[in-house]
N, C-alpha and C positions, 0 to 999 in steps of 0.2 A: 564414581558418579552416581551408585546405588547409596552408599553412604551419605553422600551429602545433602540429596534430595533438593538441592537448590537448582531448579532447572527452569528453562522457560519456557513456555508453550508456544503453538504458531499461531500466525493470523497476521495481518496489517491493513497494510498499504497507504497541483497537479499538473498540471504540466506547467513546464517552464524551461525550455532550454533556449529561450531566445537572449538577447541580450538585458532584458527588463530584469530590475529587483527580482529575486525570489523570496517570497516567504516559505520560512520552513519551519518546522516543528521535530522533535524528536520522539517524544510520547504523544501517541493518538488517544484520547479521551472517548468514552463513548458518547456517540451523537455526534463525533466530528466527520465533516465530509471534504472533499475537494470535488472540484469543477472543472471538466475539460474546458481549455483556454484561459483558464485563469493562471495567476503566479504563484498558486499554492502548492507546495508537494511535502511529502512525509519522507524523511531524511534520517539515516542511519546516525548514530552519537558520532563517527569519526566524518561524515560527509563523504564516505566513499562511493555509498549507494543510495539512491532515490525511489522513492512509489510515488507515482502519480499517473498522468495522462501523458505517455509517450506520442510526439506527434509523428505522424507519417507524412510522406510525401503529398497523399492526395486530399490532404485538409483532414482526414481522420485521426484517430486516437486509440491507443491500447493502452489499457490500464496495465501497469506492469512495473518492475524494478529493474533500473538501469545502475550502471557505473555512471556515478556524477562527477567526479574528480578529474576527469581526464577529457581531455578538447574534443576527441569524437566519442560523445554520449553513447553508449553500447548497450542495447538492451538484453538483460539477461534471462527474463522471463517476464509472461502477459499471461492476464487471463481473457477467455475468448477470443482468441486470435483470429477466429475466424468470421466474428462480427464484430469489426472495430465501431468505437463509439463516436460519434457526432459531437461538436461544441456544444456545450452546455449540459452534457451527461456528468452523472455524479458517481463517486465511491463514495459512500457511508459506513461508518462503522456505529451499526444500530445499538440502540439501548438494550437491547438484547444480545449484542457481542458477535452480531452477523456482519460479515463483510460484505456488501451488495454493491453489485455496479447497477445503475439505472439509466438505461439509454435515455437520450432526449426524447424519444417517442414514449417512454414510459414501461417499455421492456426491461424486467429484474433478472439478473445474472447473479447468482449465488456467488463469491469468490471463495467464502469460506463460510460454512452455515454453523458454525459451531456458535453455542450458546452458555457458554461459561467464561465469556471473557470480561475484564474490567477496565483493560486499557490495553493499547498492542504498541509494538516498537520495532522498527526495522532494525537489525542488529546489523554490526560491522562487518560480518561476513556476507550481508545480503541476504539471508535469511529472516523472515518475518515471525515474531514470536508474540505472543499475547499473556498477558497476566490473568490468570484465572481469578476468578472473583473469591473462591477459599485460598488463594496465594499458595496451593499444591504447585510442585513442580513438575510439568512434564515438557520434552522437548517433542516438537513437531516438525519436521523439516520444510521448508517450503522450497527446498531445489526438485 
């Protein structure tokens, strides 16, 4: 691994587990965002994993990663689990490369405070990765 230095960094990450059509993308560009209650999510290339707003029974959402190809969608990771998001909350990959959850009341939670990212990708193993602006390779685990 050290010899190849072709590693990918960490980052990522709205919801749609309903029967409505889902709009998905694999590569997440700087400035991209997803909104709780929308049909947008970020998906791994294989479609096995998705990142977005995972709906809870009480009408709130968790920004997280789940198994997406199975009938019973199963959450495997979430950000800020003690403070679920309301409809209208957003996750934004900022122009600075930070992944930020902004609650509908304006409160911000930094999911990933890195500032070296040029884009992000949800990997087929469910990990989040980021492409550094200098395209150097480093792996940062999201698990």
